[in-house]
C-alpha positions as semicolon CSV with decimal commas, in nm:
position;residue;x (nm);y (nm);z (nm)
1;X;9,475;9,740;9,512
2;X;9,405;9,560;9,187
3;X;9,178;9,730;8,935
4;X;9,073;9,624;8,585
5;X;9,201;9,941;8,415
6;X;9,357;10,283;8,470
7;X;9,023;10,468;8,469
8;X;8,900;10,246;8,751
9;X;9,220;10,305;8,948
10;X;9,184;10,682;8,912
11;X;8,816;10,665;9,013
12;X;8,899;10,459;9,321
13;X;9,184;10,690;9,422
14;X;9,060;11,039;9,329
15;X;8,687;10,983;9,267
16;X;8,568;11,298;9,443
17;X;8,778;11,554;9,254
18;X;8,504;11,613;8,996
19;X;8,221;11,660;9,247
20;X;8,108;12,016;9,312
21;X;8,260;12,335;9,180
22;X;8,550;12,382;9,421
23;X;8,887;12,212;9,415
24;X;8,955;11,965;9,695
25;X;9,146;12,092;9,999
26;X;9,529;12,078;9,974
27;X;9,559;11,781;10,211
28;X;9,329;11,574;9,985
29;X;9,624;11,479;9,762
30;X;9,864;11,424;10,054
31;X;9,676;11,107;10,147
32;X;9,609;10,972;9,795
33;X;9,864;10,867;9,536
34;X;9,922;10,638;9,242
35;X;10,277;10,510;9,207
36;X;10,426;10,426;8,868
37;X;10,771;10,301;8,771
38;X;10,824;10,515;8,459
39;X;10,799;10,890;8,410
40;X;10,601;10,841;8,090
41;X;10,339;10,647;8,287
42;X;10,332;10,918;8,554
43;X;10,285;11,189;8,289
44;X;9,991;11,001;8,137
45;X;9,823;10,948;8,474
46;X;9,877;11,314;8,567
47;X;9,719;11,427;8,240
48;X;9,412;11,210;8,302
49;X;9,368;11,326;8,662
50;X;9,425;11,694;8,585
51;X;9,179;11,671;8,296
52;X;8,907;11,577;8,544
53;X;8,965;11,879;8,767
54;X;8,764;12,194;8,725
55;X;8,916;12,540;8,692
56;X;9,176;12,715;8,487
57;X;9,505;12,543;8,413
58;X;9,813;12,719;8,554
59;X;10,180;12,655;8,479
60;X;10,451;12,708;8,740
61;X;10,817;12,707;8,644
62;X;11,118;12,634;8,862
63;X;11,492;12,599;8,836
64;X;11,699;12,317;8,977
65;X;12,017;12,519;9,026
66;X;12,125;12,856;9,161
67;X;12,222;13,120;8,909
């Protein structure tokens, strides 16, 4: 898909996430994605998409090794 800008790409991919008061069902994101080559691009896109979602922000932490 070719779009004129990032906002248009996000609207075309995730347009319904700001409709209503509830979050979309979990499988909503399993069938929609935007691929980017660099982590900095991914972080920017994630910030824009998450900023459109309603509700309280939550942080989850993980570890990538066993202690």
